[in-house]
VMD Tcl script that builds the backbone (N, CA, C; Angstrom):
set m [mol new atoms 306]
animate dup $m
set s [atomselect $m all]
$s set {name element resname resid chain x y z} {
  {N N UNK 1 A 8.162 -0.486 40.954}
  {CA C UNK 1 A 7.666 1.147 40.745}
  {C C UNK 1 A 9.010 2.023 40.709}
  {N N UNK 2 A 8.804 2.922 39.820}
  {CA C UNK 2 A 9.852 3.929 39.484}
  {C C UNK 2 A 9.992 4.961 40.473}
  {N N UNK 3 A 10.893 5.561 40.515}
  {CA C UNK 3 A 11.350 6.749 41.684}
  {C C UNK 3 A 10.031 8.080 41.306}
  {N N UNK 4 A 9.721 8.450 42.252}
  {CA C UNK 4 A 8.658 9.604 42.198}
  {C C UNK 4 A 7.226 8.946 42.355}
  {N N UNK 5 A 6.905 7.680 42.112}
  {CA C UNK 5 A 5.767 7.066 42.059}
  {C C UNK 5 A 5.218 6.764 43.459}
  {N N UNK 6 A 4.128 7.255 43.849}
  {CA C UNK 6 A 3.402 7.076 45.263}
  {C C UNK 6 A 2.895 5.696 45.252}
  {N N UNK 7 A 3.423 4.870 46.143}
  {CA C UNK 7 A 2.588 3.650 46.345}
  {C C UNK 7 A 1.282 3.576 47.058}
  {N N UNK 8 A 0.328 2.827 46.637}
  {CA C UNK 8 A -0.827 3.113 47.407}
  {C C UNK 8 A -0.746 2.465 48.762}
  {N N UNK 9 A -1.714 3.003 49.532}
  {CA C UNK 9 A -2.215 2.313 51.141}
  {C C UNK 9 A -2.852 1.267 50.890}
  {N N UNK 10 A -2.454 -0.139 51.514}
  {CA C UNK 10 A -3.055 -1.147 51.332}
  {C C UNK 10 A -3.646 -1.499 52.664}
  {N N UNK 11 A -5.135 -1.540 52.698}
  {CA C UNK 11 A -5.794 -1.956 53.815}
  {C C UNK 11 A -6.279 -3.250 53.758}
  {N N UNK 12 A -6.082 -3.813 54.920}
  {CA C UNK 12 A -6.289 -5.448 54.919}
  {C C UNK 12 A -7.322 -5.573 55.687}
  {N N UNK 13 A -8.408 -6.737 55.362}
  {CA C UNK 13 A -9.444 -6.929 56.276}
  {C C UNK 13 A -9.509 -8.624 56.330}
  {N N UNK 14 A -9.513 -8.959 57.791}
  {CA C UNK 14 A -9.310 -10.389 57.947}
  {C C UNK 14 A -10.569 -11.040 57.708}
  {N N UNK 15 A -10.294 -12.554 58.076}
  {CA C UNK 15 A -11.528 -13.367 57.929}
  {C C UNK 15 A -12.185 -13.466 59.206}
  {N N UNK 16 A -13.581 -13.749 59.094}
  {CA C UNK 16 A -14.292 -14.061 60.335}
  {C C UNK 16 A -13.719 -14.714 61.363}
  {N N UNK 17 A -13.554 -14.393 62.587}
  {CA C UNK 17 A -12.881 -15.071 63.671}
  {C C UNK 17 A -11.681 -14.559 63.815}
  {N N UNK 18 A -10.787 -13.862 63.055}
  {CA C UNK 18 A -9.566 -13.575 62.910}
  {C C UNK 18 A -9.479 -12.047 63.453}
  {N N UNK 19 A -8.519 -11.546 63.227}
  {CA C UNK 19 A -8.096 -9.926 63.617}
  {C C UNK 19 A -7.274 -9.498 62.707}
  {N N UNK 20 A -6.880 -8.042 62.961}
  {CA C UNK 20 A -5.963 -7.541 61.985}
  {C C UNK 20 A -4.600 -8.160 62.002}
  {N N UNK 21 A -4.258 -8.751 63.332}
  {CA C UNK 21 A -2.911 -9.530 63.363}
  {C C UNK 21 A -2.875 -10.643 62.390}
  {N N UNK 22 A -4.039 -11.062 62.069}
  {CA C UNK 22 A -3.949 -12.194 60.985}
  {C C UNK 22 A -3.141 -11.958 59.922}
  {N N UNK 23 A -2.775 -10.860 59.521}
  {CA C UNK 23 A -2.099 -10.088 58.179}
  {C C UNK 23 A -0.734 -9.922 58.729}
  {N N UNK 24 A -0.253 -10.334 59.951}
  {CA C UNK 24 A 1.291 -9.737 60.039}
  {C C UNK 24 A 2.211 -10.352 59.143}
  {N N UNK 25 A 2.026 -11.754 59.061}
  {CA C UNK 25 A 3.223 -12.346 58.090}
  {C C UNK 25 A 3.223 -11.945 56.687}
  {N N UNK 26 A 1.868 -11.643 56.213}
  {CA C UNK 26 A 1.900 -10.909 54.738}
  {C C UNK 26 A 2.529 -9.649 54.777}
  {N N UNK 27 A 2.145 -8.806 55.637}
  {CA C UNK 27 A 2.620 -7.444 55.640}
  {C C UNK 27 A 4.003 -7.353 55.827}
  {N N UNK 28 A 4.663 -8.309 56.634}
  {CA C UNK 28 A 6.103 -8.418 56.856}
  {C C UNK 28 A 7.021 -8.542 55.529}
  {N N UNK 29 A 6.176 -9.069 54.486}
  {CA C UNK 29 A 6.801 -9.262 53.201}
  {C C UNK 29 A 6.609 -8.132 52.367}
  {N N UNK 30 A 5.649 -7.039 52.909}
  {CA C UNK 30 A 5.064 -6.015 52.056}
  {C C UNK 30 A 5.862 -4.564 52.283}
  {N N UNK 31 A 7.085 -4.580 52.840}
  {CA C UNK 31 A 7.490 -3.490 53.736}
  {C C UNK 31 A 7.810 -2.438 52.837}
  {N N UNK 32 A 7.894 -2.275 51.652}
  {CA C UNK 32 A 7.841 -1.164 50.767}
  {C C UNK 32 A 6.602 -0.249 50.609}
  {N N UNK 33 A 5.328 -0.981 51.312}
  {CA C UNK 33 A 4.009 -0.384 51.011}
  {C C UNK 33 A 3.593 -0.052 52.493}
  {N N UNK 34 A 2.667 1.050 52.370}
  {CA C UNK 34 A 1.937 1.412 53.680}
  {C C UNK 34 A 0.823 0.514 53.993}
  {N N UNK 35 A 1.125 -0.320 54.831}
  {CA C UNK 35 A -0.147 -1.355 54.931}
  {C C UNK 35 A -0.650 -1.035 56.352}
  {N N UNK 36 A -1.917 -1.306 56.085}
  {CA C UNK 36 A -2.889 -0.921 57.512}
  {C C UNK 36 A -3.962 -2.116 57.382}
  {N N UNK 37 A -3.785 -2.928 58.589}
  {CA C UNK 37 A -4.691 -3.924 58.724}
  {C C UNK 37 A -5.568 -3.310 59.671}
  {N N UNK 38 A -6.924 -3.822 59.364}
  {CA C UNK 38 A -8.028 -2.941 59.950}
  {C C UNK 38 A -8.867 -4.392 60.546}
  {N N UNK 39 A -9.360 -3.969 61.884}
  {CA C UNK 39 A -10.346 -4.768 62.586}
  {C C UNK 39 A -11.712 -5.004 62.422}
  {N N UNK 40 A -12.153 -5.714 61.889}
  {CA C UNK 40 A -13.653 -5.902 61.824}
  {C C UNK 40 A -14.491 -5.588 63.107}
  {N N UNK 41 A -15.657 -5.058 63.171}
  {CA C UNK 41 A -16.604 -4.735 64.378}
  {C C UNK 41 A -16.568 -6.297 65.056}
  {N N UNK 42 A -16.192 -6.171 66.279}
  {CA C UNK 42 A -16.406 -7.413 67.283}
  {C C UNK 42 A -15.510 -8.130 67.457}
  {N N UNK 43 A -14.031 -7.929 66.751}
  {CA C UNK 43 A -12.749 -8.482 66.582}
  {C C UNK 43 A -11.527 -7.639 66.852}
  {N N UNK 44 A -10.345 -8.331 67.449}
  {CA C UNK 44 A -9.393 -7.690 67.862}
  {C C UNK 44 A -9.688 -6.231 68.834}
  {N N UNK 45 A -9.106 -5.312 67.980}
  {CA C UNK 45 A -9.111 -4.239 68.831}
  {C C UNK 45 A -10.690 -3.306 68.841}
  {N N UNK 46 A -11.250 -3.858 67.835}
  {CA C UNK 46 A -12.475 -3.305 67.577}
  {C C UNK 46 A -13.664 -4.410 68.252}
  {N N UNK 47 A -13.114 -5.303 69.160}
  {CA C UNK 47 A -13.973 -6.189 70.012}
  {C C UNK 47 A -14.974 -5.700 70.596}
  {N N UNK 48 A -15.183 -4.349 71.045}
  {CA C UNK 48 A -16.243 -3.598 71.927}
  {C C UNK 48 A -17.043 -2.628 70.735}
  {N N UNK 49 A -16.845 -2.975 69.500}
  {CA C UNK 49 A -17.583 -2.198 68.230}
  {C C UNK 49 A -19.146 -2.915 68.226}
  {N N UNK 50 A -19.952 -2.317 67.973}
  {CA C UNK 50 A -21.441 -2.732 67.407}
  {C C UNK 50 A -21.536 -2.478 66.309}
  {N N UNK 51 A -22.484 -3.153 65.860}
  {CA C UNK 51 A -22.784 -3.052 64.210}
  {C C UNK 51 A -22.264 -4.342 63.373}
  {N N UNK 52 A -23.089 -5.487 63.559}
  {CA C UNK 52 A -22.355 -6.967 63.011}
  {C C UNK 52 A -22.937 -7.234 61.653}
  {N N UNK 53 A -23.666 -6.361 61.276}
  {CA C UNK 53 A -24.192 -6.853 59.838}
  {C C UNK 53 A -23.086 -6.543 58.902}
  {N N UNK 54 A -23.279 -7.046 57.815}
  {CA C UNK 54 A -22.029 -6.966 56.789}
  {C C UNK 54 A -22.234 -5.314 56.327}
  {N N UNK 55 A -23.222 -4.728 56.118}
  {CA C UNK 55 A -23.498 -3.514 55.879}
  {C C UNK 55 A -22.950 -2.318 56.805}
  {N N UNK 56 A -23.118 -2.969 57.927}
  {CA C UNK 56 A -22.616 -2.094 59.256}
  {C C UNK 56 A -21.121 -1.991 59.249}
  {N N UNK 57 A -20.700 -3.222 58.942}
  {CA C UNK 57 A -19.102 -3.656 58.969}
  {C C UNK 57 A -18.574 -2.684 57.839}
  {N N UNK 58 A -19.032 -2.749 56.580}
  {CA C UNK 58 A -18.635 -2.063 55.401}
  {C C UNK 58 A -18.648 -0.593 55.808}
  {N N UNK 59 A -19.568 -0.098 56.609}
  {CA C UNK 59 A -19.687 1.359 56.764}
  {C C UNK 59 A -18.578 1.961 57.734}
  {N N UNK 60 A -18.093 0.882 58.700}
  {CA C UNK 60 A -17.150 1.139 59.588}
  {C C UNK 60 A -15.751 1.348 58.860}
  {N N UNK 61 A -15.532 0.337 57.877}
  {CA C UNK 61 A -14.314 0.392 57.412}
  {C C UNK 61 A -14.291 1.598 56.365}
  {N N UNK 62 A -15.476 2.061 55.904}
  {CA C UNK 62 A -15.295 3.150 54.919}
  {C C UNK 62 A -15.071 4.232 55.722}
  {N N UNK 63 A -15.566 4.369 56.728}
  {CA C UNK 63 A -15.283 5.654 57.858}
  {C C UNK 63 A -13.994 5.601 58.272}
  {N N UNK 64 A -13.098 4.557 58.288}
  {CA C UNK 64 A -11.804 4.250 58.876}
  {C C UNK 64 A -10.923 4.551 57.765}
  {N N UNK 65 A -11.264 4.111 56.698}
  {CA C UNK 65 A -10.440 4.518 55.325}
  {C C UNK 65 A -10.388 6.033 55.104}
  {N N UNK 66 A -11.670 6.847 55.068}
  {CA C UNK 66 A -11.809 7.976 55.049}
  {C C UNK 66 A -10.795 8.691 56.140}
  {N N UNK 67 A -10.902 8.392 57.381}
  {CA C UNK 67 A -10.036 9.039 58.429}
  {C C UNK 67 A -8.524 9.108 57.996}
  {N N UNK 68 A -8.177 8.038 57.314}
  {CA C UNK 68 A -6.680 7.843 57.050}
  {C C UNK 68 A -6.285 8.921 56.000}
  {N N UNK 69 A -7.045 9.469 55.281}
  {CA C UNK 69 A -7.003 10.276 54.377}
  {C C UNK 69 A -5.823 9.958 53.203}
  {N N UNK 70 A -5.822 8.633 52.847}
  {CA C UNK 70 A -4.924 8.184 51.681}
  {C C UNK 70 A -5.237 8.625 50.548}
  {N N UNK 71 A -4.315 9.095 49.686}
  {CA C UNK 71 A -4.623 9.613 48.198}
  {C C UNK 71 A -4.840 8.263 47.371}
  {N N UNK 72 A -3.976 7.335 47.453}
  {CA C UNK 72 A -4.094 5.979 46.639}
  {C C UNK 72 A -4.197 4.979 47.458}
  {N N UNK 73 A -5.171 4.207 47.118}
  {CA C UNK 73 A -5.317 3.046 48.254}
  {C C UNK 73 A -6.027 1.724 47.650}
  {N N UNK 74 A -5.981 0.551 48.302}
  {CA C UNK 74 A -6.536 -0.552 47.653}
  {C C UNK 74 A -7.159 -1.442 49.080}
  {N N UNK 75 A -8.269 -2.251 48.928}
  {CA C UNK 75 A -8.596 -2.977 49.988}
  {C C UNK 75 A -8.174 -4.462 49.627}
  {N N UNK 76 A -7.878 -5.279 50.388}
  {CA C UNK 76 A -7.385 -6.595 50.526}
  {C C UNK 76 A -8.216 -7.184 51.448}
  {N N UNK 77 A -8.950 -8.018 51.183}
  {CA C UNK 77 A -9.740 -8.987 51.925}
  {C C UNK 77 A -9.621 -10.430 51.884}
  {N N UNK 78 A -9.772 -11.272 52.810}
  {CA C UNK 78 A -9.648 -12.669 52.947}
  {C C UNK 78 A -11.060 -13.051 53.660}
  {N N UNK 79 A -11.736 -14.016 52.758}
  {CA C UNK 79 A -13.221 -14.721 53.033}
  {C C UNK 79 A -14.015 -13.374 53.442}
  {N N UNK 80 A -14.415 -13.355 54.878}
  {CA C UNK 80 A -15.312 -12.326 55.270}
  {C C UNK 80 A -14.847 -10.959 54.836}
  {N N UNK 81 A -13.575 -10.600 55.054}
  {CA C UNK 81 A -12.893 -9.446 54.858}
  {C C UNK 81 A -13.387 -9.210 53.474}
  {N N UNK 82 A -13.014 -10.178 52.341}
  {CA C UNK 82 A -13.210 -9.996 50.985}
  {C C UNK 82 A -14.631 -9.539 50.788}
  {N N UNK 83 A -15.586 -10.031 51.436}
  {CA C UNK 83 A -17.020 -9.609 51.443}
  {C C UNK 83 A -17.158 -8.083 51.688}
  {N N UNK 84 A -16.729 -7.909 52.818}
  {CA C UNK 84 A -16.839 -6.520 53.368}
  {C C UNK 84 A -16.249 -5.404 52.403}
  {N N UNK 85 A -15.072 -5.875 51.897}
  {CA C UNK 85 A -14.546 -5.009 50.771}
  {C C UNK 85 A -15.324 -4.859 49.403}
  {N N UNK 86 A -15.602 -5.926 49.138}
  {CA C UNK 86 A -16.803 -5.793 47.998}
  {C C UNK 86 A -17.916 -4.814 48.451}
  {N N UNK 87 A -18.576 -5.092 49.627}
  {CA C UNK 87 A -19.661 -4.178 49.975}
  {C C UNK 87 A -19.014 -2.580 50.004}
  {N N UNK 88 A -18.070 -2.528 50.715}
  {CA C UNK 88 A -17.361 -1.336 50.840}
  {C C UNK 88 A -17.494 -0.542 49.430}
  {N N UNK 89 A -17.011 -0.992 48.665}
  {CA C UNK 89 A -16.755 -0.256 47.454}
  {C C UNK 89 A -17.925 -0.507 46.146}
  {N N UNK 90 A -19.165 -0.775 46.819}
  {CA C UNK 90 A -20.228 -0.830 45.929}
  {C C UNK 90 A -20.497 0.719 45.377}
  {N N UNK 91 A -21.088 0.790 44.447}
  {CA C UNK 91 A -21.674 1.899 43.839}
  {C C UNK 91 A -22.650 2.735 44.675}
  {N N UNK 92 A -23.326 2.270 45.331}
  {CA C UNK 92 A -24.397 2.711 46.275}
  {C C UNK 92 A -23.760 3.186 47.551}
  {N N UNK 93 A -22.973 2.332 48.052}
  {CA C UNK 93 A -22.108 3.068 49.179}
  {C C UNK 93 A -21.112 4.100 48.717}
  {N N UNK 94 A -20.381 3.928 47.868}
  {CA C UNK 94 A -19.528 5.243 47.552}
  {C C UNK 94 A -20.221 6.530 47.247}
  {N N UNK 95 A -21.368 6.289 46.372}
  {CA C UNK 95 A -22.130 7.597 46.017}
  {C C UNK 95 A -22.774 8.160 47.012}
  {N N UNK 96 A -23.002 7.560 48.105}
  {CA C UNK 96 A -23.896 7.799 49.224}
  {C C UNK 96 A -22.995 8.540 50.370}
  {N N UNK 97 A -21.531 8.529 50.181}
  {CA C UNK 97 A -20.304 8.793 51.039}
  {C C UNK 97 A -19.598 9.807 50.671}
  {N N UNK 98 A -19.888 11.189 50.980}
  {CA C UNK 98 A -19.022 12.077 50.427}
  {C C UNK 98 A -17.543 11.865 50.936}
  {N N UNK 99 A -16.843 12.298 50.042}
  {CA C UNK 99 A -15.304 11.924 50.372}
  {C C UNK 99 A -14.619 10.603 50.297}
  {N N UNK 100 A -15.649 9.525 49.901}
  {CA C UNK 100 A -15.144 8.355 49.576}
  {C C UNK 100 A -14.378 8.171 48.024}
  {N N UNK 101 A -13.127 8.000 48.142}
  {CA C UNK 101 A -12.500 7.993 46.855}
  {C C UNK 101 A -13.195 7.094 45.766}
  {N N UNK 102 A -13.155 7.563 44.771}
  {CA C UNK 102 A -13.565 6.809 43.374}
  {C C UNK 102 A -13.041 5.614 43.217}
}
mol reanalyze $m
mol bondsrecalc $m
mol representation Tube
mol addrep $m
């Protein structure tokens, strides 16, 4: 990317049974980016969180991303994390969530 071009924040969602730490090796190679691995409900640092349906996890991820206030961002998901990313970005969820980036 050229000078003055703001790089997006990359939010990483792990596979079922993993945690945000699952992304450590990938993130280590992406040092030029602002990388934010997130734990899905019930895993890693969110092991005490409730709401285990795909929709509830997607809502939690949407809230976490909104709280980060990132101007430009992307979701990266592996396996179950990919499913959560897809649900999180659905038109229904985005339209129903004020402040959710388009």
